All heavy atoms as TSV, in Angstrom:
chain	resi	resn	atom	element	x	y	z
A	1	MET	N	N	105.280	73.618	106.272
A	1	MET	CA	C	106.230	73.977	105.251
A	1	MET	C	C	105.525	74.143	103.912
A	1	MET	O	O	104.572	73.447	103.599
A	1	MET	CB	C	107.301	72.909	105.108
A	1	MET	CG	C	108.076	72.597	106.353
A	1	MET	SD	S	109.744	72.017	105.977
A	1	MET	CE	C	110.548	73.510	105.515
A	2	LEU	N	N	106.044	75.026	103.130
A	2	LEU	CA	C	105.455	75.273	101.817
A	2	LEU	C	C	105.526	74.055	100.916
A	2	LEU	O	O	104.612	73.798	100.130
A	2	LEU	CB	C	106.141	76.458	101.146
A	2	LEU	CG	C	106.013	77.802	101.846
A	2	LEU	CD1	C	106.769	78.862	101.068
A	2	LEU	CD2	C	104.574	78.194	102.014
A	3	ILE	N	N	106.583	73.289	101.049
A	3	ILE	CA	C	106.752	72.109	100.208
A	3	ILE	C	C	105.609	71.120	100.434
A	3	ILE	O	O	105.148	70.456	99.519
A	3	ILE	CB	C	108.118	71.439	100.481
A	3	ILE	CG1	C	109.239	72.375	100.043
A	3	ILE	CG2	C	108.218	70.082	99.791
A	3	ILE	CD1	C	110.622	71.941	100.472
A	4	ASN	N	N	105.120	71.057	101.673
A	4	ASN	CA	C	104.042	70.140	102.031
A	4	ASN	C	C	102.671	70.798	101.958
A	4	ASN	O	O	101.707	70.250	102.471
A	4	ASN	CB	C	104.267	69.599	103.445
A	4	ASN	CG	C	105.554	68.813	103.553
A	4	ASN	OD1	O	105.952	68.143	102.613
A	4	ASN	ND2	N	106.212	68.908	104.688
A	5	ASN	N	N	102.585	71.964	101.345
A	5	ASN	CA	C	101.331	72.730	101.270
A	5	ASN	C	C	100.779	73.056	102.644
A	5	ASN	O	O	99.573	73.087	102.852
A	5	ASN	CB	C	100.281	71.995	100.431
A	5	ASN	CG	C	100.632	71.996	98.972
A	5	ASN	OD1	O	101.153	72.964	98.451
A	5	ASN	ND2	N	100.355	70.890	98.308
A	6	ASN	N	N	101.654	73.287	103.606
A	6	ASN	CA	C	101.259	73.653	104.956
A	6	ASN	C	C	101.399	75.158	105.101
A	6	ASN	O	O	102.506	75.674	105.194
A	6	ASN	CB	C	102.138	72.927	105.977
A	6	ASN	CG	C	101.760	73.273	107.394
A	6	ASN	OD1	O	100.808	73.995	107.632
A	6	ASN	ND2	N	102.510	72.753	108.342
A	7	TYR	N	N	100.279	75.840	105.109
A	7	TYR	CA	C	100.278	77.301	105.177
A	7	TYR	C	C	99.656	77.758	106.485
A	7	TYR	O	O	98.629	78.422	106.506
A	7	TYR	CB	C	99.511	77.899	103.993
A	7	TYR	CG	C	99.932	77.359	102.651
A	7	TYR	CD1	C	99.049	76.651	101.852
A	7	TYR	CD2	C	101.224	77.557	102.181
A	7	TYR	CE1	C	99.430	76.159	100.617
A	7	TYR	CE2	C	101.613	77.060	100.949
A	7	TYR	CZ	C	100.715	76.368	100.170
A	7	TYR	OH	O	101.097	75.879	98.955
A	8	ASP	N	N	100.246	77.349	107.610
A	8	ASP	CA	C	99.715	77.781	108.903
A	8	ASP	C	C	99.685	79.295	108.958
A	8	ASP	O	O	100.672	79.955	108.599
A	8	ASP	CB	C	100.564	77.230	110.046
A	8	ASP	CG	C	100.430	75.732	110.214
A	8	ASP	OD1	O	99.379	75.193	109.824
A	8	ASP	OD2	O	101.369	75.109	110.736
A	9	PRO	N	N	98.559	79.855	109.404
A	9	PRO	CA	C	98.431	81.322	109.421
A	9	PRO	C	C	99.493	82.009	110.275
A	9	PRO	O	O	99.683	81.675	111.429
A	9	PRO	CB	C	97.043	81.553	110.009
A	9	PRO	CG	C	96.301	80.294	109.749
A	9	PRO	CD	C	97.329	79.200	109.826
A	10	ALA	N	N	100.186	82.938	109.669
A	10	ALA	CA	C	101.136	83.799	110.368
A	10	ALA	C	C	100.747	85.252	110.109
A	10	ALA	O	O	100.852	86.097	110.986
A	10	ALA	CB	C	102.558	83.535	109.904
A	11	PHE	N	N	100.277	85.528	108.904
A	11	PHE	CA	C	99.808	86.860	108.521
A	11	PHE	C	C	98.644	86.642	107.566
A	11	PHE	O	O	98.833	86.183	106.434
A	11	PHE	CB	C	100.933	87.661	107.853
A	11	PHE	CG	C	100.591	89.108	107.624
A	11	PHE	CD1	C	100.540	89.998	108.680
A	11	PHE	CD2	C	100.315	89.567	106.350
A	11	PHE	CE1	C	100.221	91.340	108.465
A	11	PHE	CE2	C	99.998	90.909	106.126
A	11	PHE	CZ	C	99.960	91.791	107.188
A	12	ALA	N	N	97.445	86.927	108.034
A	12	ALA	CA	C	96.226	86.614	107.285
A	12	ALA	C	C	96.138	87.375	105.968
A	12	ALA	O	O	96.563	88.525	105.855
A	12	ALA	CB	C	94.993	86.918	108.136
A	13	LEU	N	N	95.564	86.700	104.986
A	13	LEU	CA	C	95.322	87.298	103.683
A	13	LEU	C	C	94.520	88.590	103.820
A	13	LEU	O	O	94.789	89.571	103.136
A	13	LEU	CB	C	94.587	86.284	102.813
A	13	LEU	CG	C	94.364	86.643	101.353
A	13	LEU	CD1	C	94.510	85.397	100.497
A	13	LEU	CD2	C	93.010	87.262	101.136
A	14	ASP	N	N	93.538	88.600	104.735
A	14	ASP	CA	C	92.742	89.817	104.963
A	14	ASP	C	C	93.612	90.998	105.393
A	14	ASP	O	O	93.355	92.139	105.009
A	14	ASP	CB	C	91.667	89.574	106.028
A	14	ASP	CG	C	90.418	88.910	105.471
A	14	ASP	OD1	O	90.262	88.835	104.235
A	14	ASP	OD2	O	89.592	88.470	106.291
A	15	LEU	N	N	94.632	90.717	106.206
A	15	LEU	CA	C	95.516	91.796	106.646
A	15	LEU	C	C	96.360	92.322	105.484
A	15	LEU	O	O	96.621	93.522	105.389
A	15	LEU	CB	C	96.409	91.321	107.794
A	15	LEU	CG	C	95.677	90.978	109.088
A	15	LEU	CD1	C	96.650	90.406	110.116
A	15	LEU	CD2	C	94.949	92.200	109.645
A	16	MET	N	N	96.779	91.413	104.607
A	16	MET	CA	C	97.529	91.844	103.423
A	16	MET	C	C	96.645	92.707	102.531
A	16	MET	O	O	97.087	93.744	102.031
A	16	MET	CB	C	98.054	90.640	102.651
A	16	MET	CG	C	98.798	91.031	101.377
A	16	MET	SD	S	100.269	92.057	101.684
A	16	MET	CE	C	101.442	90.792	102.086
A	17	LEU	N	N	95.394	92.295	102.342
A	17	LEU	CA	C	94.458	93.084	101.540
A	17	LEU	C	C	94.283	94.470	102.140
A	17	LEU	O	O	94.324	95.476	101.422
A	17	LEU	CB	C	93.114	92.367	101.429
A	17	LEU	CG	C	92.008	93.119	100.705
A	17	LEU	CD1	C	92.403	93.458	99.272
A	17	LEU	CD2	C	90.711	92.317	100.745
A	18	LYS	N	N	94.126	94.543	103.458
A	18	LYS	CA	C	93.986	95.837	104.138
A	18	LYS	C	C	95.192	96.717	103.863
A	18	LYS	O	O	95.056	97.898	103.515
A	18	LYS	CB	C	93.823	95.632	105.648
A	18	LYS	CG	C	93.800	96.938	106.450
A	18	LYS	CD	C	93.950	96.700	107.941
A	18	LYS	CE	C	95.240	96.100	108.351
A	18	LYS	NZ	N	96.371	96.975	108.573
A	19	ASP	N	N	96.388	96.153	103.983
A	19	ASP	CA	C	97.614	96.926	103.763
A	19	ASP	C	C	97.753	97.381	102.308
A	19	ASP	O	O	98.177	98.507	102.040
A	19	ASP	CB	C	98.839	96.114	104.180
A	19	ASP	CG	C	98.948	95.952	105.684
A	19	ASP	OD1	O	98.169	96.600	106.415
A	19	ASP	OD2	O	99.809	95.176	106.133
A	20	ILE	N	N	97.403	96.495	101.379
A	20	ILE	CA	C	97.471	96.856	99.962
A	20	ILE	C	C	96.519	98.019	99.670
A	20	ILE	O	O	96.875	98.974	98.968
A	20	ILE	CB	C	97.140	95.645	99.068
A	20	ILE	CG1	C	98.220	94.574	99.192
A	20	ILE	CG2	C	96.965	96.066	97.611
A	20	ILE	CD1	C	97.820	93.231	98.600
A	21	LEU	N	N	95.306	97.935	100.221
A	21	LEU	CA	C	94.321	99.006	100.006
A	21	LEU	C	C	94.759	100.319	100.655
A	21	LEU	O	O	94.593	101.388	100.065
A	21	LEU	CB	C	92.948	98.576	100.531
A	21	LEU	CG	C	92.268	97.465	99.736
A	21	LEU	CD1	C	91.015	96.980	100.465
A	21	LEU	CD2	C	91.929	97.931	98.329
A	22	LEU	N	N	95.330	100.238	101.855
A	22	LEU	CA	C	95.825	101.452	102.518
A	22	LEU	C	C	96.930	102.106	101.697
A	22	LEU	O	O	96.939	103.329	101.511
A	22	LEU	CB	C	96.354	101.122	103.919
A	22	LEU	CG	C	95.316	100.860	105.002
A	22	LEU	CD1	C	95.988	100.342	106.276
A	22	LEU	CD2	C	94.508	102.112	105.298
A	23	ALA	N	N	97.858	101.303	101.200
A	23	ALA	CA	C	98.949	101.836	100.380
A	23	ALA	C	C	98.403	102.454	99.094
A	23	ALA	O	O	98.814	103.554	98.703
A	23	ALA	CB	C	99.952	100.731	100.053
A	24	ASN	N	N	97.470	101.773	98.467
A	24	ASN	CA	C	96.874	102.279	97.230
A	24	ASN	C	C	96.140	103.586	97.475
A	24	ASN	O	O	96.284	104.545	96.707
A	24	ASN	CB	C	95.944	101.224	96.635
A	24	ASN	CG	C	95.447	101.604	95.265
A	24	ASN	OD1	O	94.308	102.036	95.122
A	24	ASN	ND2	N	96.290	101.435	94.265
A	25	ASN	N	N	95.371	103.646	98.555
A	25	ASN	CA	C	94.627	104.867	98.892
A	25	ASN	C	C	95.542	106.025	99.275
A	25	ASN	O	O	95.162	107.188	99.143
A	25	ASN	CB	C	93.626	104.598	100.014
A	25	ASN	CG	C	92.485	103.710	99.571
A	25	ASN	OD1	O	92.173	103.621	98.387
A	25	ASN	ND2	N	91.866	103.028	100.518
A	26	ALA	N	N	96.758	105.690	99.721
A	26	ALA	CA	C	97.732	106.724	100.077
A	26	ALA	C	C	98.526	107.196	98.862
A	26	ALA	O	O	99.380	108.064	98.970
A	26	ALA	CB	C	98.685	106.197	101.153
A	27	GLY	N	N	98.243	106.599	97.694
A	27	GLY	CA	C	98.898	107.060	96.480
A	27	GLY	C	C	99.891	106.101	95.872
A	27	GLY	O	O	100.467	106.383	94.826
A	28	ALA	N	N	100.123	104.963	96.530
A	28	ALA	CA	C	101.044	103.971	95.973
A	28	ALA	C	C	100.318	103.234	94.853
A	28	ALA	O	O	99.470	102.391	95.101
A	28	ALA	CB	C	101.501	102.995	97.052
A	29	ASP	N	N	100.625	103.586	93.640
A	29	ASP	CA	C	99.974	102.972	92.489
A	29	ASP	C	C	101.050	102.406	91.577
A	29	ASP	O	O	101.817	103.147	90.975
A	29	ASP	CB	C	99.121	104.002	91.752
A	29	ASP	CG	C	98.288	103.395	90.652
A	29	ASP	OD1	O	98.000	102.178	90.723
A	29	ASP	OD2	O	97.925	104.120	89.706
A	30	PHE	N	N	101.112	101.094	91.521
A	30	PHE	CA	C	102.129	100.408	90.740
A	30	PHE	C	C	101.462	99.652	89.597
A	30	PHE	O	O	100.260	99.409	89.620
A	30	PHE	CB	C	102.922	99.449	91.638
A	30	PHE	CG	C	103.594	100.155	92.783
A	30	PHE	CD1	C	103.052	100.132	94.055
A	30	PHE	CD2	C	104.759	100.869	92.567
A	30	PHE	CE1	C	103.667	100.798	95.102
A	30	PHE	CE2	C	105.381	101.543	93.600
A	30	PHE	CZ	C	104.841	101.508	94.873
A	31	PRO	N	N	102.220	99.227	88.596
A	31	PRO	CA	C	101.618	98.552	87.443
A	31	PRO	C	C	100.728	97.355	87.797
A	31	PRO	O	O	99.728	97.123	87.142
A	31	PRO	CB	C	102.836	98.101	86.628
A	31	PRO	CG	C	103.884	99.107	86.959
A	31	PRO	CD	C	103.653	99.429	88.424
A	32	LEU	N	N	101.059	96.620	88.837
A	32	LEU	CA	C	100.265	95.444	89.200
A	32	LEU	C	C	99.267	95.705	90.327
A	32	LEU	O	O	98.592	94.772	90.778
A	32	LEU	CB	C	101.183	94.286	89.585
A	32	LEU	CG	C	102.032	93.719	88.453
A	32	LEU	CD1	C	102.968	92.634	88.976
A	32	LEU	CD2	C	101.146	93.164	87.342
A	33	SER	N	N	99.138	96.937	90.778
A	33	SER	CA	C	98.252	97.253	91.900
A	33	SER	C	C	96.823	96.787	91.663
A	33	SER	O	O	96.218	96.148	92.527
A	33	SER	CB	C	98.239	98.751	92.190
A	33	SER	OG	O	99.479	99.187	92.658
A	34	LYS	N	N	96.271	97.089	90.506
A	34	LYS	CA	C	94.879	96.748	90.223
A	34	LYS	C	C	94.667	95.239	90.255
A	34	LYS	O	O	93.725	94.745	90.880
A	34	LYS	CB	C	94.456	97.316	88.873
A	34	LYS	CG	C	93.021	97.045	88.532
A	34	LYS	CD	C	92.625	97.656	87.199
A	34	LYS	CE	C	91.178	97.296	86.873
A	34	LYS	NZ	N	90.789	97.703	85.548
A	35	VAL	N	N	95.557	94.498	89.608
A	35	VAL	CA	C	95.441	93.035	89.568
A	35	VAL	C	C	95.613	92.449	90.966
A	35	VAL	O	O	94.894	91.530	91.366
A	35	VAL	CB	C	96.474	92.431	88.594
A	35	VAL	CG1	C	96.508	90.917	88.689
A	35	VAL	CG2	C	96.177	92.874	87.182
A	36	LEU	N	N	96.553	92.984	91.724
A	36	LEU	CA	C	96.800	92.513	93.080
A	36	LEU	C	C	95.568	92.727	93.954
A	36	LEU	O	O	95.127	91.806	94.656
A	36	LEU	CB	C	98.008	93.242	93.661
A	36	LEU	CG	C	98.593	92.735	94.959
A	36	LEU	CD1	C	99.109	91.314	94.794
A	36	LEU	CD2	C	99.723	93.652	95.401
A	37	ILE	N	N	94.998	93.909	93.903
A	37	ILE	CA	C	93.801	94.212	94.689
A	37	ILE	C	C	92.641	93.313	94.269
A	37	ILE	O	O	91.950	92.734	95.121
A	37	ILE	CB	C	93.425	95.703	94.570
A	37	ILE	CG1	C	94.460	96.562	95.296
A	37	ILE	CG2	C	92.019	95.961	95.121
A	37	ILE	CD1	C	94.361	98.052	94.996
A	38	GLU	N	N	92.429	93.173	92.974
A	38	GLU	CA	C	91.324	92.330	92.493
A	38	GLU	C	C	91.503	90.880	92.926
A	38	GLU	O	O	90.549	90.222	93.337
A	38	GLU	CB	C	91.232	92.407	90.967
A	38	GLU	CG	C	90.722	93.736	90.459
A	38	GLU	CD	C	90.822	93.872	88.940
A	38	GLU	OE1	O	91.382	92.957	88.270
A	38	GLU	OE2	O	90.343	94.891	88.418
A	39	THR	N	N	92.727	90.369	92.853
A	39	THR	CA	C	92.995	88.982	93.216
A	39	THR	C	C	92.777	88.746	94.703
A	39	THR	O	O	92.085	87.794	95.096
A	39	THR	CB	C	94.429	88.584	92.815
A	39	THR	OG1	O	94.589	88.789	91.410
A	39	THR	CG2	C	94.729	87.140	93.167
A	40	TYR	N	N	93.344	89.598	95.538
A	40	TYR	CA	C	93.183	89.428	96.985
A	40	TYR	C	C	91.743	89.680	97.420
A	40	TYR	O	O	91.243	89.003	98.311
A	40	TYR	CB	C	94.159	90.327	97.752
A	40	TYR	CG	C	95.512	89.679	97.907
A	40	TYR	CD1	C	96.450	89.746	96.894
A	40	TYR	CD2	C	95.842	88.994	99.060
A	40	TYR	CE1	C	97.681	89.137	97.019
A	40	TYR	CE2	C	97.074	88.383	99.199
A	40	TYR	CZ	C	97.988	88.459	98.173
A	40	TYR	OH	O	99.213	87.844	98.304
A	41	GLN	N	N	91.056	90.612	96.776
A	41	GLN	CA	C	89.650	90.867	97.106
A	41	GLN	C	C	88.801	89.650	96.732
A	41	GLN	O	O	87.929	89.245	97.500
A	41	GLN	CB	C	89.143	92.108	96.380
A	41	GLN	CG	C	87.743	92.527	96.804
A	41	GLN	CD	C	87.677	92.973	98.250
A	41	GLN	OE1	O	88.365	93.902	98.643
A	41	GLN	NE2	N	86.873	92.306	99.051
A	42	SER	N	N	89.054	89.063	95.590
A	42	SER	CA	C	88.322	87.863	95.170
A	42	SER	C	C	88.587	86.695	96.119
A	42	SER	O	O	87.662	85.961	96.483
A	42	SER	CB	C	88.698	87.469	93.747
A	42	SER	OG	O	88.250	88.429	92.830
A	43	ALA	N	N	89.840	86.521	96.508
A	43	ALA	CA	C	90.178	85.461	97.457
A	43	ALA	C	C	89.443	85.681	98.773
A	43	ALA	O	O	88.890	84.742	99.359
A	43	ALA	CB	C	91.687	85.408	97.676
A	44	HIS	N	N	89.409	86.913	99.239
A	44	HIS	CA	C	88.675	87.254	100.460
A	44	HIS	C	C	87.198	86.916	100.297
A	44	HIS	O	O	86.597	86.273	101.162
A	44	HIS	CB	C	88.841	88.743	100.777
A	44	HIS	CG	C	87.842	89.252	101.757
A	44	HIS	ND1	N	87.989	89.100	103.111
A	44	HIS	CD2	C	86.657	89.891	101.560
A	44	HIS	CE1	C	86.936	89.631	103.715
A	44	HIS	NE2	N	86.122	90.115	102.796
A	45	ASN	N	N	86.617	87.327	99.186
A	45	ASN	CA	C	85.192	87.106	98.938
A	45	ASN	C	C	84.830	85.623	98.887
A	45	ASN	O	O	83.694	85.258	99.173
A	45	ASN	CB	C	84.757	87.781	97.632
A	45	ASN	CG	C	84.818	89.289	97.706
A	45	ASN	OD1	O	84.933	89.880	98.769
A	45	ASN	ND2	N	84.775	89.926	96.548
A	46	GLU	N	N	85.798	84.797	98.515
A	46	GLU	CA	C	85.551	83.357	98.412
A	46	GLU	C	C	85.957	82.596	99.676
A	46	GLU	O	O	86.025	81.368	99.678
A	46	GLU	CB	C	86.246	82.795	97.179
A	46	GLU	CG	C	85.610	83.319	95.898
A	46	GLU	CD	C	86.055	82.580	94.665
A	46	GLU	OE1	O	86.432	81.394	94.771
A	46	GLU	OE2	O	86.024	83.204	93.593
A	47	GLY	N	N	86.239	83.333	100.759
A	47	GLY	CA	C	86.482	82.698	102.049
A	47	GLY	C	C	87.919	82.385	102.397
A	47	GLY	O	O	88.176	81.659	103.357
A	48	PHE	N	N	88.868	82.938	101.679
A	48	PHE	CA	C	90.280	82.670	101.949
A	48	PHE	C	C	90.908	83.707	102.885
A	48	PHE	O	O	92.103	83.657	103.147
A	48	PHE	CB	C	91.079	82.628	100.639
A	48	PHE	CG	C	90.789	81.442	99.777
A	48	PHE	CD1	C	89.721	81.458	98.887
A	48	PHE	CD2	C	91.575	80.305	99.841
A	48	PHE	CE1	C	89.444	80.364	98.083
A	48	PHE	CE2	C	91.314	79.197	99.044
A	48	PHE	CZ	C	90.231	79.233	98.165
A	49	GLY	N	N	90.127	84.650	103.372
A	49	GLY	CA	C	90.651	85.767	104.141
A	49	GLY	C	C	91.397	85.426	105.408
A	49	GLY	O	O	92.330	86.118	105.791
A	50	LYS	N	N	91.008	84.361	106.074
A	50	LYS	CA	C	91.663	83.973	107.332
A	50	LYS	C	C	92.904	83.119	107.085
A	50	LYS	O	O	93.683	82.871	107.985
A	50	LYS	CB	C	90.691	83.212	108.230
A	50	LYS	CG	C	89.444	83.992	108.574
A	50	LYS	CD	C	89.747	85.172	109.464
A	50	LYS	CE	C	88.453	85.860	109.882
A	50	LYS	NZ	N	88.464	87.272	109.661
A	51	ASP	N	N	93.078	82.651	105.841
A	51	ASP	CA	C	94.262	81.862	105.499
A	51	ASP	C	C	95.502	82.741	105.542
A	51	ASP	O	O	95.421	83.965	105.433
A	51	ASP	CB	C	94.145	81.288	104.084
A	51	ASP	CG	C	93.056	80.244	103.956
A	51	ASP	OD1	O	92.441	79.890	104.978
A	51	ASP	OD2	O	92.820	79.800	102.820
A	52	ASP	N	N	96.658	82.087	105.667
A	52	ASP	CA	C	97.910	82.826	105.599
A	52	ASP	C	C	98.045	83.470	104.221
A	52	ASP	O	O	97.511	82.964	103.233
A	52	ASP	CB	C	99.096	81.881	105.834
A	52	ASP	CG	C	100.397	82.659	105.934
A	52	ASP	OD1	O	100.625	83.270	106.990
A	52	ASP	OD2	O	101.153	82.680	104.950
A	53	VAL	N	N	98.742	84.574	104.175
A	53	VAL	CA	C	98.897	85.317	102.931
A	53	VAL	C	C	99.462	84.436	101.808
A	53	VAL	O	O	99.060	84.560	100.654
A	53	VAL	CB	C	99.733	86.600	103.152
A	53	VAL	CG1	C	101.171	86.270	103.452
A	53	VAL	CG2	C	99.622	87.524	101.989
A	54	ILE	N	N	100.341	83.498	102.135
A	54	ILE	CA	C	100.884	82.608	101.110
A	54	ILE	C	C	99.806	81.641	100.627
A	54	ILE	O	O	99.919	81.063	99.545
A	54	ILE	CB	C	102.152	81.862	101.596
A	54	ILE	CG1	C	102.938	81.259	100.435
A	54	ILE	CG2	C	101.795	80.792	102.588
A	54	ILE	CD1	C	103.577	82.257	99.540
A	55	GLY	N	N	98.742	81.512	101.386
A	55	GLY	CA	C	97.618	80.680	100.985
A	55	GLY	C	C	96.915	81.178	99.732
A	55	GLY	O	O	96.042	80.499	99.206
A	56	ILE	N	N	97.304	82.347	99.242
A	56	ILE	CA	C	96.761	82.838	97.970
A	56	ILE	C	C	96.996	81.778	96.901
A	56	ILE	O	O	96.240	81.699	95.918
A	56	ILE	CB	C	97.380	84.208	97.581
A	56	ILE	CG1	C	96.604	84.885	96.436
A	56	ILE	CG2	C	98.829	84.081	97.203
A	56	ILE	CD1	C	95.268	85.405	96.810
A	57	ILE	N	N	98.000	80.951	97.101
A	57	ILE	CA	C	98.292	79.871	96.170
A	57	ILE	C	C	97.081	78.952	96.057
A	57	ILE	O	O	96.711	78.531	94.960
A	57	ILE	CB	C	99.539	79.083	96.618
A	57	ILE	CG1	C	100.772	79.970	96.517
A	57	ILE	CG2	C	99.704	77.798	95.826
A	57	ILE	CD1	C	101.996	79.412	97.209
A	58	ASN	N	N	96.439	78.633	97.194
A	58	ASN	CA	C	95.254	77.765	97.165
A	58	ASN	C	C	94.115	78.411	96.383
A	58	ASN	O	O	93.398	77.731	95.654
A	58	ASN	CB	C	94.800	77.440	98.581
A	58	ASN	CG	C	95.803	76.582	99.307
A	58	ASN	OD1	O	96.500	75.782	98.700
A	58	ASN	ND2	N	95.899	76.766	100.609
A	59	TYR	N	N	93.959	79.708	96.520
A	59	TYR	CA	C	92.927	80.421	95.753
A	59	TYR	C	C	93.243	80.359	94.253
A	59	TYR	O	O	92.366	80.078	93.449
A	59	TYR	CB	C	92.830	81.870	96.217
A	59	TYR	CG	C	92.012	82.721	95.283
A	59	TYR	CD1	C	90.637	82.604	95.255
A	59	TYR	CD2	C	92.615	83.608	94.412
A	59	TYR	CE1	C	89.871	83.367	94.383
A	59	TYR	CE2	C	91.872	84.369	93.531
A	59	TYR	CZ	C	90.497	84.242	93.533
A	59	TYR	OH	O	89.746	84.994	92.656
A	60	LEU	N	N	94.490	80.587	93.909
A	60	LEU	CA	C	94.880	80.599	92.508
A	60	LEU	C	C	94.817	79.214	91.869
A	60	LEU	O	O	94.610	79.094	90.658
A	60	LEU	CB	C	96.279	81.193	92.346
A	60	LEU	CG	C	96.397	82.668	92.722
A	60	LEU	CD1	C	97.867	83.080	92.742
A	60	LEU	CD2	C	95.579	83.550	91.813
A	61	LYS	N	N	94.984	78.152	92.673
A	61	LYS	CA	C	94.942	76.792	92.157
A	61	LYS	C	C	93.532	76.327	91.817
A	61	LYS	O	O	93.368	75.434	91.006
A	61	LYS	CB	C	95.492	75.812	93.203
A	61	LYS	CG	C	96.975	75.774	93.312
A	61	LYS	CD	C	97.326	74.706	94.348
A	61	LYS	CE	C	98.788	74.589	94.592
A	61	LYS	NZ	N	99.081	73.562	95.613
A	62	LYS	N	N	92.532	76.918	92.424
A	62	LYS	CA	C	91.161	76.406	92.273
A	62	LYS	C	C	90.631	76.566	90.868
A	62	LYS	O	O	91.106	77.106	90.010
A	62	LYS	CB	C	90.208	77.041	93.265
A	62	LYS	CG	C	90.020	78.525	93.059
A	62	LYS	CD	C	88.856	78.985	93.864
A	62	LYS	CE	C	88.435	80.336	93.405
A	62	LYS	NZ	N	87.893	80.456	92.087
C-alpha cells in the first residue's frame, strides 16, 4: 500500500519512460513534457528503472 511505502512493481518506471518518450517523439508535447522526461530519465539512470512507476516518489525523496 502507498500509505506504508509499499510500491510493489506493477508497471515499471522504465516502461513509463519508454511510453513518455514514444508519445513525445510522436508529437505529444505538453508544458511539463521536458521536466517529466528529465525526471524519469534521471531516476532510470540512478537505478530506479525496475521500481514501480509510483516509486518515482523514492527518487524524488532522495
